C-alpha positions in Angstrom: -2.3 -5.6 25.8 -0.6 -3.5 28.5 -2.5 -0.4 29.5 0.7 1.6 30.0 3.9 1.2 27.9 7.2 2.6 29.3 9.2 3.7 26.3 12.8 4.9 26.2 14.7 5.9 23.0 18.5 6.7 23.0 21.1 7.4 20.4 23.6 4.6 19.7 26.7 4.1 17.7 26.1 4.1 13.9 24.4 0.9 12.7 25.4 -0.4 9.3 22.9 -3.2 8.6 19.5 -2.8 10.3 18.2 -6.1 9.0 21.0 -8.0 11.0 18.9 -7.3 14.1 15.5 -8.3 12.7 13.7 -11.6 13.2 14.7 -14.0 10.3 11.3 -15.8 10.3 9.0 -12.8 10.7 10.8 -9.5 10.1 9.3 -6.1 10.8 11.0 -3.5 8.7 10.5 -0.1 7.0 13.4 1.0 4.8 14.2 3.5 2.1 17.6 4.7 0.7 19.4 2.9 3.5 17.5 4.6 6.3 14.5 3.3 8.3 14.0 1.0 11.3 13.4 -2.6 12.2 12.0 -4.6 15.1 15.0 -6.1 16.8 14.1 -9.7 17.6 10.6 -11.1 17.9 9.4 -9.3 21.1 6.1 -7.5 20.8 4.8 -5.0 23.3 1.4 -4.4 21.9 -0.8 -5.5 19.0 -4.0 -3.8 17.6 -6.0 -6.1 15.3 -9.1 -4.9 13.5 -11.3 -7.5 11.7 -14.2 -7.0 9.3 -17.6 -5.9 10.5 -16.5 -3.9 13.6 -18.5 -0.8 12.7 -16.7 2.2 11.3 -13.7 2.0 9.0 -10.7 -0.1 10.1 -8.4 2.8 9.8 -10.6 4.9 12.1 -10.8 2.1 14.7 -7.0 1.6 14.5 -6.5 5.3 14.9 -8.7 5.6 18.0 -7.1 2.5 19.6 -3.7 4.0 18.9 -4.6 7.3 20.5 -5.7 5.5 23.6 -2.5 3.4 23.7 -0.3 6.5 23.3 -2.3 8.6 25.9 -1.3 6.0 28.6 2.3 5.6 27.6 5.3 7.0 29.3 7.7 8.1 26.6 11.3 9.3 27.1 12.8 10.1 23.7 16.0 12.1 23.5 16.5 11.4 19.8 13.3 13.0 18.3 13.8 11.8 14.7 11.0 10.4 12.5 10.7 6.8 13.7 12.0 7.3 17.2 9.9 7.1 20.4 6.7 5.0 20.5 6.1 3.6 17.0 3.7 1.0 15.5 4.2 -0.8 12.2 0.9 -1.1 10.3 -0.7 -3.0 7.5 -4.4 -2.5 6.6 -6.6 -4.4 4.3 -7.5 -3.1 0.9 -11.2 -3.9 1.3 -13.2 -3.3 4.5 -14.9 -6.7 3.9 -11.6 -8.7 3.6 -11.2 -11.8 5.7 -7.7 -10.7 6.7 -7.0 -8.6 9.7 -5.7 -5.0 9.7 -2.9 -4.7 12.2 -0.7 -2.4 14.2 2.3 -3.9 15.9 4.5 -2.3 18.5 7.8 -4.1 18.9 9.5 -4.4 22.2 12.8 -3.2 20.7 13.3 -1.0 17.5 16.6 -0.1 15.9 16.6 2.8 13.5 18.8 5.2 11.5 18.2 8.4 9.7 20.5 11.1 8.4 23.6 9.4 9.8 22.2 9.0 13.3 21.2 5.6 14.9 19.0 4.9 17.8 17.4 2.2 19.9 13.9 2.2 21.4 13.1 -0.2 24.2 9.7 -0.8 25.8 9.7 -2.1 29.4 12.2 -4.8 30.3 13.2 -5.6 26.7 15.8 -8.3 25.8 19.4 -7.2 25.1 20.2 -6.1 21.5 21.8 -8.8 19.4 22.7 -9.3 15.8 21.6 -12.5 14.1 23.5 -14.2 11.3 21.7 -14.5 8.0 20.4 -18.0 7.2 21.4 -19.7 3.9 20.3 -18.4 0.5 17.0 -19.9 -0.6 14.8 -19.8 -3.7 11.0 -19.9 -4.0 8.7 -20.9 -6.9 5.4 -19.2 -7.9 3.0 -19.9 -10.6 -0.6 -18.9 -11.6 -2.9 -18.4 -8.7 -6.6 -18.1 -8.5 -6.6 -15.7 -11.4 -4.9 -17.3 -14.5 -3.5 -15.1 -17.3 -6.5 -16.1 -19.5 -8.9 -15.4 -16.6 -7.3 -12.0 -16.1 -7.8 -11.0 -19.7 -11.4 -12.1 -19.5 -11.9 -9.9 -16.4 -10.3 -6.9 -18.2 -12.8 -7.5 -21.0 -15.7 -7.6 -18.6 -14.5 -4.4 -17.0 -14.2 -2.7 -20.4 -17.9 -3.6 -21.1 -18.9 -1.9 -17.8 -16.8 1.2 -18.6 -18.4 1.3 -22.1 -21.8 1.1 -20.5 -21.0 4.2 -18.3 -21.0 2.3 -15.0 -17.5 3.6 -14.1 -14.5 5.4 -15.5 -11.7 3.3 -14.2 -11.2 0.1 -12.3 -7.9 -1.4 -11.1 -7.8 -5.2 -11.6 -5.2 -7.5 -10.1 -4.1 -11.0 -10.5 -2.1 -13.3 -8.2 0.8 -15.8 -8.2 0.9 -18.5 -5.6 3.7 -20.8 -4.5 6.0 -21.8 -1.6 9.4 -21.1 -0.2 11.4 -23.6 1.8 10.6 -24.1 5.5 12.8 -22.0 7.8 13.7 -19.5 5.1 15.4 -16.3 6.3 12.9 -13.7 5.0 15.4 -10.9 5.7 17.2 -12.0 2.5 14.1 -11.1 0.5 13.7 -7.7 2.3 17.4 -6.9 1.7 17.3 -7.9 -2.0 14.3 -5.6 -2.5 15.8 -2.7 -0.6 19.1 -3.0 -2.4 17.6 -3.5 -5.9 14.9 -0.8 -5.5 16.4 1.8 -3.0 13.9 4.6 -4.0 10.9 2.5 -3.0 9.4 1.9 0.5 10.6 -1.6 1.4 8.4 -3.1 4.0 7.8 -6.2 6.1 4.8 -6.3 8.4 3.1 -9.4 9.7 4.3 -11.5 6.7 3.5 -8.9 4.1 6.8 -8.1 2.3 7.3 -5.8 -0.7 8.8 -2.7 -2.2 6.3 0.0 -3.1 7.0 3.1 -5.2 3.8 4.8 -4.2 3.5 7.0 -1.1 -0.1 7.1 0.2 0.6 9.9 2.7 3.4 11.3 5.0 2.6 13.5 7.9 5.5 15.2 9.7 5.1 18.1 12.1 2.0 19.4 10.4 3.1 19.0 6.8 1.4 16.4 4.6 2.9 15.0 1.4 1.7 12.3 -1.0 2.7 10.9 -4.4 0.3 9.6 -7.0 1.4 6.9 -9.4 -0.8 5.9 -12.3 0.2 5.2 -15.9 2.9 2.7 -16.5 5.2 1.4 -19.2 8.1 -1.1 -19.2 11.7 0.2 -19.5 13.5 -0.3 -22.9 16.3 -2.8 -23.4 18.7 0.0 -24.3 18.9 3.8 -24.0 17.2 4.4 -27.4 14.3 2.1 -26.5 14.1 3.7 -23.1 13.7 7.1 -24.7 10.9 5.7 -27.0 9.1 4.1 -24.0 9.2 7.2 -21.9 8.0 9.4 -24.7 5.2 7.0 -25.4 4.0 7.1 -21.8 4.3 10.9 -21.5 2.1 11.3 -24.6 -0.4 8.5 -24.0 -3.9 9.9 -23.7 -5.1 6.6 -22.0 -2.4 6.8 -19.3 -2.7 10.6 -18.8 -6.5 10.2 -18.3 -5.9 7.3 -15.8 -3.4 9.5 -14.0 -5.7 12.5 -13.8 -8.5 10.3 -12.2 -6.0 9.3 -9.5 -4.8 12.8 -8.8 -8.3 14.2 -8.5 -9.3 11.4 -6.2 -6.4 12.3 -3.9 -7.1 16.0 -3.9 -10.8 15.6 -3.2 -10.0 13.3 -0.2 -7.3 15.5 1.2 -9.0 19.0 0.9 -11.1 18.7 4.1 -8.0 17.9 6.2 -5.4 20.4 4.9 -4.9 24.0 3.9 -2.6 25.4 1.2 -2.9 22.2 -0.9 -0.6 22.2 -3.9 0.0 19.8 -6.8 2.0 20.1 -10.0 -0.1 20.8 -13.1 1.6 18.1 -15.2 2.9 14.6 -14.0 6.6 13.8 -14.2 8.2 10.5 -15.2 9.4 8.4 -12.3 12.1 6.0 -13.5 12.5 2.7 -11.7 14.8 -0.1 -12.6 12.2 -2.0 -14.6 9.6 0.6 -15.6 8.4 4.2 -15.9 5.4 5.7 -14.0 3.6 8.9 -14.4 3.9 10.6 -11.0 2.5 13.7 -9.3 3.6 15.0 -5.9 1.1 16.7 -3.6 1.8 18.8 -0.5 -0.3 20.6 2.1 -0.5 21.7 5.7 -2.7 19.8 8.2 -5.5 22.0 9.4 -7.3 19.9 12.0 -4.6 18.1 14.0 -5.4 14.7 12.7 -2.8 11.9 12.6 -1.3 10.0 9.7 -3.7 7.1 10.4 -6.7 9.5 10.2 -5.4 10.6 6.8 -4.9 7.0 5.7 -8.6 6.4 6.5 -9.6 9.5 4.5 -7.5 8.7 1.5 -7.7 4.9 1.1 -8.6 3.5 -1.3 -7.4 5.9 -4.0 -8.4 5.8 -7.6 -4.8 4.6 -8.3 -5.5 1.2 -6.7 -9.4 1.0 -6.9 -10.9 3.1 -9.6 -13.5 5.8 -10.2 -16.2 6.1 -8.8 -14.6 4.3 -5.8 -17.6 2.5 -4.5 -18.6 1.2 -7.9 -15.0 0.2 -8.6 -14.7 -1.8 -5.4 -17.9 -3.6 -6.2 -16.5 -4.5 -9.6 -13.3 -5.7 -8.1 -15.2 -8.0 -5.7 -17.0 -9.5 -8.7 -14.1 -9.7 -11.2 -11.2 -10.9 -9.0 -11.6 -14.5 -7.8 -9.6 -13.9 -4.6 -9.5 -11.7 -1.5 -6.8 -9.1 -1.9 -6.1 -9.1 1.8 -3.5 -6.4 2.5 -2.4 -6.1 -1.2 -3.0 -2.5 -2.3 -3.9 -1.5 1.2 -2.0 1.0 3.4 1.3 -0.1 4.9 3.6 2.0 7.1 4.1 3.4 10.5 2.7 5.9 13.0 4.2 7.4 16.1 2.8 8.8 19.4 2.5 12.4 17.9 0.5 11.0 15.0 3.3 11.5 12.5 4.1 8.7 10.1 4.8 7.4 6.6 2.4 5.3 4.7 2.7 3.7 1.3 0.3 1.6 -0.8 1.3 -2.1 -0.5 2.3 -2.8 -4.1 5.0 -5.1 -5.6 4.4 -7.3 -2.6 3.6 -10.8 -1.4 1.9 -12.2 1.7 3.8 -15.0 3.4 2.2 -17.4 5.8 4.6 -16.9 8.7 2.3 -18.8 11.1 2.8 -22.1 9.3 4.3 -25.2 10.9 8.0 -24.7 11.3 8.8 -27.8 9.3 6.4 -27.1 6.4 7.1 -25.0 3.3 5.9 -21.4 3.6 3.0 -20.5 1.4 3.4 -17.2 -0.5 0.9 -15.2 -2.7 2.1 -12.3 -4.8 -0.1 -9.7 -6.4 0.1 -7.1 -9.3 -2.6 -5.0 -11.0 -3.3 -2.5 -13.7 -5.7 0.3 -14.2 -8.4 -0.3 -16.7 -9.9 2.7 -18.6 -11.6 3.2 -21.9 -9.0 2.2 -24.6 -7.3 -0.4 -22.4 -6.3 -3.6 -24.2 -6.5 -6.9 -22.2 -3.2 -8.3 -23.5 -1.4 -5.1 -22.8 -2.7 -4.9 -19.3 -1.6 -8.5 -18.7 1.9 -7.6 -19.9 1.9 -4.7 -17.4 1.2 -7.0 -14.5 4.1 -9.2 -15.6 6.4 -6.2 -15.5 5.1 -5.3 -12.0 5.6 -8.9 -10.8 9.3 -8.9 -11.9 10.9 -7.2 -8.8 9.4 -9.8 -6.4 9.7 -12.8 -8.7 13.4 -12.0 -9.3 14.0 -11.5 -5.6 12.3 -14.8 -4.8 14.4 -16.6 -7.3 
């Protein structure tokens, strides 16, 4: 890794399709409502990898490594928009003990757009900017993975026994789907399908992890911190009347409101040491997505200690929304009840810049693609979805919730 990066960002003519510049086989992208940025081509200026067992938390190690990298960099940024200048794409593991690496990637060239303005960032002697034609359409197949539907319901039952015994209040259990896509598939097509079909989510592609998450973990921008908690879910109705019934059922569900409150309190407790003037709405609102409703609460505060977005990621993750309450007991239960390593599923995914600003979501509605596979071999893919288990949960209902959450990715793969 170079000790000194020379970074230049300049405004360019408006860019229509950011993904046209991305690497078809291993795209790096962060998109929402048509704005965002992508790595142009496959060039990489720096990579920070953090494996299990390196001492302190992976987020803390990544944050310190990033500070050192930025301190030595020469940055010439005349655009000064969120995402311009020196930026790293990041994806961290859910569990500190995961066999997967947490990673920050600094591309050699980034193309971005926000609020009608477009820019290009180059590091060193980067290759010229060039669009790439999209490869042919493709379809993938996925089926039951390490956790079968029957196994999932059994795990939910075991979790309910622990909740009934008072060991914990909530645990989030996931299951997986495994399959393949054809060799040489243009993964930008999946990213584009997700960003088009779910424009209000964070659509991301980082080191083979691709998804569309509705849940912001934390955003830090010029001293202001914002976060959104999602917990409590119900599928959308088949028509407007059924939609109204579904939304009313969620808004009045004691089980879902309790689950949501656990998640909100977890976030507030983790944020308070780092912010002042912290505010959250008293009641959750209904977030409407194309396939489901969520209970949602927005939180906002002012950074009080000059920490970066990555430092906040380390303080907040894992939230009760993706782990449970108490957190350490919930993670121990997840390790025992899920027959797979989550890797980066439900971990933090996003970006950070040289000032420490950034946007981070929780990696939900996502799949991990083996982009390092032999070029002529089918590409392995594993998708994940989970549900929060609390007193009163029903195993069959929770299984159905995971099916609803799988739908965006499964539809896009098909």
